[in-house]
TORKOL-4160 file (C-alpha; in steps of 0.2 Angstrom, whole numbers, padded with zeros to 4 digits, m for minus):
65
<pt num="1" X="0492" Y="0682" Z="0685"/>
<pt num="2" X="0495" Y="0691" Z="0702"/>
<pt num="3" X="0477" Y="0698" Z="0704"/>
<pt num="4" X="0468" Y="0684" Z="0696"/>
<pt num="5" X="0456" Y="0682" Z="0711"/>
<pt num="6" X="0448" Y="0699" Z="0707"/>
<pt num="7" X="0438" Y="0691" Z="0693"/>
<pt num="8" X="0429" Y="0681" Z="0707"/>
<pt num="9" X="0422" Y="0697" Z="0714"/>
<pt num="10" X="0420" Y="0707" Z="0698"/>
<pt num="11" X="0414" Y="0700" Z="0682"/>
<pt num="12" X="0426" Y="0702" Z="0667"/>
<pt num="13" X="0412" Y="0709" Z="0656"/>
<pt num="14" X="0411" Y="0723" Z="0669"/>
<pt num="15" X="0429" Y="0725" Z="0675"/>
<pt num="16" X="0437" Y="0725" Z="0658"/>
<pt num="17" X="0427" Y="0739" Z="0650"/>
<pt num="18" X="0429" Y="0750" Z="0666"/>
<pt num="19" X="0448" Y="0747" Z="0666"/>
<pt num="20" X="0449" Y="0752" Z="0648"/>
<pt num="21" X="0438" Y="0767" Z="0650"/>
<pt num="22" X="0449" Y="0773" Z="0665"/>
<pt num="23" X="0464" Y="0771" Z="0654"/>
<pt num="24" X="0456" Y="0781" Z="0640"/>
<pt num="25" X="0450" Y="0795" Z="0652"/>
<pt num="26" X="0467" Y="0796" Z="0660"/>
<pt num="27" X="0476" Y="0797" Z="0643"/>
<pt num="28" X="0464" Y="0810" Z="0637"/>
<pt num="29" X="0467" Y="0820" Z="0653"/>
<pt num="30" X="0485" Y="0820" Z="0651"/>
<pt num="31" X="0484" Y="0826" Z="0633"/>
<pt num="32" X="0472" Y="0840" Z="0637"/>
<pt num="33" X="0484" Y="0845" Z="0651"/>
<pt num="34" X="0499" Y="0845" Z="0639"/>
<pt num="35" X="0490" Y="0856" Z="0626"/>
<pt num="36" X="0483" Y="0869" Z="0639"/>
<pt num="37" X="0499" Y="0871" Z="0649"/>
<pt num="38" X="0513" Y="0871" Z="0637"/>
<pt num="39" X="0517" Y="0882" Z="0622"/>
<pt num="40" X="0528" Y="0870" Z="0612"/>
<pt num="41" X="0516" Y="0855" Z="0610"/>
<pt num="42" X="0502" Y="0864" Z="0600"/>
<pt num="43" X="0516" Y="0871" Z="0589"/>
<pt num="44" X="0524" Y="0854" Z="0587"/>
<pt num="45" X="0507" Y="0846" Z="0583"/>
<pt num="46" X="0503" Y="0860" Z="0570"/>
<pt num="47" X="0518" Y="0854" Z="0560"/>
<pt num="48" X="0526" Y="0871" Z="0556"/>
<pt num="49" X="0545" Y="0871" Z="0555"/>
<pt num="50" X="0553" Y="0882" Z="0568"/>
<pt num="51" X="0569" Y="0891" Z="0564"/>
<pt num="52" X="0583" Y="0886" Z="0576"/>
<pt num="53" X="0596" Y="0900" Z="0579"/>
<pt num="54" X="0614" Y="0894" Z="0581"/>
<pt num="55" X="0622" Y="0898" Z="0597"/>
<pt num="56" X="0635" Y="0912" Z="0596"/>
<pt num="57" X="0653" Y="0906" Z="0600"/>
<pt num="58" X="0658" Y="0910" Z="0618"/>
<pt num="59" X="0672" Y="0923" Z="0618"/>
<pt num="60" X="0678" Y="0917" Z="0635"/>
<pt num="61" X="0682" Y="0900" Z="0628"/>
<pt num="62" X="0692" Y="0907" Z="0613"/>
<pt num="63" X="0703" Y="0917" Z="0626"/>
<pt num="64" X="0707" Y="0901" Z="0636"/>
<pt num="65" X="0716" Y="0892" Z="0621"/>
């Protein structure tokens, strides 16, 4: 382990819960930011199917042939 000496300063019974708590708080913050700053994530998580419109063929591409 690269940072194995850290456990000489911080007890594992203190350091591991703090580390796991920081990971949980960070993950929660990212999910809240995605839900509040995007429009498609709440719709995706809701599970409703979204109708996808097919793109119209480009008239310029047909003239090039």
